[in-house]
Phi, psi and omega in degrees: 000136180293155182301319182297319180290321178299315180298319180298317180297317179299319179296317180298315179299318180296317179298317180297316181298313180295327178292332180279341184304312179299322180294320179295320181295321180290330184279335183283152175277122181286170185228140166245121179245120183233125178242131182250127179248110186253129172288120179246031175285178192303333186264011190253020179303319181295322179296315179297319179299316178296318182297313185286332181273341185250003180307311187290331176294319178296316179300320181296324177290322179294332181293346179279349186285143172215150175222128186054034177080003182244148176284127180284159170285136177252121177242128182239137176238159185216129174235151166243149178212159177089018182254130185290341179283350173268131184304145177300327180296340178259011177075019183055034180225157179213133171280119180271318179217126173289176179305121190210150172273354184280086184290333176295326179292320176301313179300315181301315181292324178296320180288339178278339189300136174231151180266156177195131185304143180190196180257127183261101183256095184294317181300319182293316183288327176295316178298318181299316180291323181292319184271330193267001183241160180270087181279149176298143177270356183271120184290347179275350177280151180269115181239125189214144173243135171244123177243129182236137178180188184220009177257162180308139183290349188271354186290151176100168184279343180264122180296124181300330181295316178296316181296317182290321178294322179295324179296310185289336174297333177266007180081015181261115179282138177246117176255140182244138180235106179272128180269088183155201184296136184302312182293325178296322177297324177293315181297330182261019167074017175292322178291322180298320178300316179294318181300324182290337184241032177057024183261192181234139176265134179221163172227151176222163168266105184294343181263003177295126180285135176286121182277123178274124178250113178285138178233155182300337184272352191303307186298321180294320180294316179299315180299315180293324178298322178286328177294331179303324182301332181288350180264003180262133180240111182287133176230164179075177185295323185268354188302312184298317180295322181286329175292323176295323177298320178302315179295320180296324181287332170298315180295320178299316180298314180294333181290340179275294172189171186295328183295323178298319178292327175299311181297322177295318180298321178293319178299322179291349178258009182253161179295340183286343181266088183244134181232041184295342180285344181221344182258127184298320183296311178295321182297317178292316180301320183268005178073021180283329178222159173239119188306317184297336185260000185287143176288150182303319184290341180271349183284145172298153182304318184293342180266342185296329182273004180255158171276174186300319180295318180294325179297314179299315180297320181295314180295318178297323178296317178292324177300315179295318179298316180298314181298322178296317179295317180297322178298317178296317180298314182295324177294313179296323181292324177299320178293319181296317183301321179298318181292313185291321180304315179294316181295321184294327179299334184274354191256299190208147176257358182291134179276139176244174187305314183297322183292318180289323179296312183297316181300312183291318179303314181296317180296312185286319180294328179298329178291340177262016177072022169278140179243141181249111182288144176286149180288000000 
C-alpha cells in the first residue's frame, strides 16, 4: 500500500475512534468515589456521632445523582487518624475500609470508632488515602476526599501542601472540614489545604446535636425497612456473615433514634445500596451470577432443596417483593421529606457534617456533569 493511502486510512480510523469516544463515555457507568478521613483524637466524640448517625442521609442524597441518564456506582472509603493507640510508625492513622460499595461495612466501622488522644497529621493521612486506594483513572469521574478535624493542618512530617497537590494531580479533590471557629480554621491552614486541591473549606460545630424530627410516616418506613431484610438470600462462604452484618446495622441505627433507621431504610431502597457480593437477588440482577450455573456448595440453604426452575422462580419472587417494598418506602419518604423540611427550618441554622458534605458534593459533582434529580 502506498504511503499516501496508508496515511489516509490511519486518519479515517482515528476520526472514527474519536467519534466513538463520546458514545463510549455515555454508555459506561460513571463512578463517585468518596473517602472520609475522621480525626478520632480525644475531642472528636461529637464528630464521630454525627458521622455514624448521618451516613444514610448522605447516601440518600447521593442516590439522586445521575450522569448520562444512569445512576453512578458509589464507592466509599474510611480512615481514622490522630489516635494514640495507633503506632507512631503508622502515622497515627488506620484505613478502616478501602473504596467499597459495601455501605453496611462503612456503618459498622463508624459505630466501632472510639476516641483517644494523639497526634493529628493531616498531610500524612491525605497522602495515605491518595496513594493507598484504587482510584478511578477516568478524569470524568468524581473523586473526592473529605478530611475533618480540629488541630493545625501543618502537623506531621508530610507537608500538607505536597499531599494536597499530589491529590489534585490525580483528579482527587480535597475538601477540609474544621471542627471549630471558621477564622481559627483559616489561621491553622485548613482553608489553604482545600484551596490547593480545588476543594472547599468548611467549618462545623462537631458538638452540635442532631435534632430528631418525628414524622407521621416514620414507623411505617421503619417497619418496611426491616421487612426488606427478608428478601435477601445470602450465598457463598461470606454470605451468612454479611447478612448478619446487615441486621446489626439496623440495630445500630435504631439504637440512636428512629430517624436514623428511617434514613437507613430509605438508603436500602436506593440503587446505591448494592449487595451483589453476598445477596443472590442483587447478584442475579447485576449479572454477577447465573443461578443455573452455581455450584451446590455456594447455594443458599433454602435453594439447595429446589430444582433449577424453582430456584429461578424463587429468586424472581423475592426480587419482585423487594421492589414492591422499596416503592412503598420511597413514596412514604417523599411525603416525609415535605413535612421534615418545613419543621427543620423552624429549629436551627447550625451546619452539621451531613449538610456540609451534601452541599459540597452536589456543587462539585455538577461540574463533572452529574445531575441531582429532585425528590
